[in-house]
N, C-alpha and C positions, 0 to 999 in steps of 0.2 A: 797480321799472322796470316798464310796464304798456303792452301793446299793446288796442288797439281797431280793431274792423273796422265799418264806417259799412256799406260798399258792395266788392263785390269776384264783377265777371261786365263780360259784355260791355260790360254797360249800364252803367257804370260803378263807378272803385274809389276808394274811400277810406278813408284810416286815421291813426293817431294812436298815435305813444310816448312816453312821460312815464318822466321820473325824479322827479319831485316840484319840480324846477325850472322846466326847458325843457321843453317840451311842442311837437313837431315834429308836423307833418302831409307823412304820407307820399302821394303821389300826388291830384291833388281832382280826378277823373274825376265830383262831382256840381256838380247847378247853384249857384251860390250862396250864395242866402236856404236851398240843404237844408243844406249847408257852414255855415253861419254858425247855425244852429237848432242842427242836432248838438252844437253848443259850446257850446249855450245862451247865444248869445251872449256870451260872453266870448273874447275875442282877446288877453287879457292877455299869457298868459304863453308864448305861441303864438309861439315863435322862428326859423321860416322852416317852407317847403317845400320837401322834397327831391321832384323830379322822374326819374321813369324814361326817359317817352322822348314822343312829340309826339301820340303819339294822343288821340282825342279822351276816351274813355271813362275817363284817365290824368288829361289836362289840360282839364279843359272848362272852369273855373273860375279858369286860371291868371292871367289879364289881371285879374276883379277883384279878386282876393285881393291880387296888386299895389298895386291901387288903394286896396287897404282897408289900408298900411304896411307889407306883410308882405313878405318878401323870399322869393325865390324862387331855389334851387339847384338849376343842369341843366347838361347839355352847350352847349358852343359850337354842337351840329348843331341838338338839341332847342329850342333859342333862335332860329337859325335859319329851321326850320323852321314854327315858329307865327308867323313875324315879329314877333317881341317885340323891345324895345329901353328904354332906360330904366336906374335904378339901383338897381333893384330886380330886375335880373333876375342872378343869379350864376352866370357859368360856371364849373363844376369839370370837372376831365379825371382820366380811370381812370388808378386807380393814386396819385394826390395827394391827401396826406391834407389836411382841411380840420374849418372848427371853427365849429357851429351853437350860443351859449350851454354848455350844461356835457356838450356830446355834441363827440366824436370820432368825423368819417365820412371811411371809407373808400370810394371810387366807383371799380366793378371794371365792365370792357365784356361785356356781352351778347350772344345772339346770337338777334336778330329778323329782320324787312322792314323796320325804319329804326334809327336810333340808341339804341343802348340801356344803360340802366344798374345796377346791380345797389348796393346800398348794406350795406358790414358798419357797425355805428352801438356807439360804447362813450361809457361815462357814466363820473362820475369816480370810480365804485368801481370800474372796469373793468372790466364787468360788457359783453358784447359780444349781439349779438341780428343776426342775418344776413336781409335784404330779395329776396327772388331775385322776379319775372316778367315776364312774356310775353318766352322763350325755350326753345330746344330743347335746349341745350349751358351747361352749366358748368364752365372747364377751371380752375377755381381751387381751392380745398381749404381750407378751413378749422380752426381749433382752437380748443378752451375756448372755445364757442360756446354761452351761455345759453339761447337761444330761436331759431328761424327762422320766415321764412313763408315761405313759398315755394309756387309757379306747380305745381299739381299740373292739370292741364287735360284730356286726353283720357285714354282706353284703345287702342291702338292696333286692339284684335282688337271694340269696339264700334263704334271709326270704321269701319272697314274692313266691319264687318257694316251699320251704318248705310246706308253707298254701296252695297250689296249688294242692301237693304229700298228704295232710292231715298230714301229721307230725308235723305242730302247728297249736293252735288252732288258726281259726282266732282272738277272743275277747282276745291273747294274744298281737296284732301287735299295738294295738293305745300305751300302755306302757311301750312296748320296744320302740316306734318311737319315743317316749318324756321322754324317760327317760337313754337311754344308747346311747353310741356315734360308731353312726358307720363309717363303712371305709370311707364313702364319705364325713363323714362333715369332719373327721380326717384327712382327705388333703386337705380340706381346711382351715383347723386350720393353718394347718403346714405350708402352702404358703401364710397366714396372717402372719405368724411370722420371725424374723430374726433368725437363724439358723445359723449366720458364728460362731458363737464361740460353736458351739454343738458336742459334739464328739459320743453321743451315745443317738439313742430310744427304750424306752421300751414297747413293746405292752402290754397290762394288759387287765383281765379277761374276753378274748376270748368267745363266746360262744361254749358250744358244739358242735353243731345242724345247730349255722347260721353263720359262718366264713370259711374261706379257709385260713388258717397260709400262705399257699405259696402263695398265690394271696396275700394278706393284707403284707407280707412285700415284693415285685415284685414292688408291685406298689407303697408304699411308700417310696420305692428306686427311685424308677422315680421321685415318687413328690420332694426330699428331697436331694439324692445323697448321704444319710446315709442307711445305712444298717439295717432293724431295730435288736429287740432281743424279741425273744416272752416271756414271765415272766413262767417260768416252775420251777418247786422247786429246787432250789439250785442253779437258775441262781446269779450268784456273778460276780458284774460287779466292775475295779476298773477305776474313770472318774479324768484324770488331766488335767488341760488344756490345754498342751504342750505333745502333744501325742509322739513325738521324743526326 
C-alpha cells in the first residue's frame, strides 16, 4: 500500500493511494494538466476519484477528470453543490460501503461548513487506511488501521495570537473553529482510537499562518508514540503491516 501527496493546503489538495493493482485519486484540487503530469500521463490503473466535498481546493478538476473517463465517488450533496451530472458521478452515502477495483471503501460524515466525507479504505489484504480532512471533529473510532492521513490545520494558541497581533481577521475565527481540525482536537481524536496497528500518521492541510510544524510533530508523537509525517509535495510512504 502506497500513499503519495501531491498537494495539501488551501491552494489545492491531491493525493493517491495504490495497492499495486488499483490506484485511487483522493481529492482533485489541482488543475487537470498538473494532475495528469504528476501521474506521468498514465491513467490506466486509476480506478476512480474519491472526493470529500465541494470546495475548489479539493474539487478543482472534477469535471475534466470525469471527461477523461474516470469515475468520481462523492456524496449526493457534493454532486448537487457542484452542479454535476452524468454516469461518471457516483453518489455514495455515509455508513454504506462501496467498491472501486480492489478497494473497499467506507465513507463517514465529518463536520465542515459544507457536507463532507471521510473515508476508511481497505485493500484485498485487509489493510486499512484512514483519510480525514476539513473537519473540526470526528465522532467515530477506528481500529486495526495501518496508516492515516488526518488534517492538522492550526494551533488554537497560535490562531489567537495572530488575531491579537492583527495578522488574522477576527471574523475568520468562528469558521476556522467550526470547520478545521486543530492540533488540540487531533490529539484527542488520536487518544480515543486504537493505534496498536498504526505505522504511519500523515498530517494534512497545515495552515500557513496558524500552524507550527515542529510543535505538531512533537506533541502528536508524545501522545501516540508515532512520529508523524507532514504531507508535503512528493511525500510517498509505503505502508506494510509488518515493518521488519
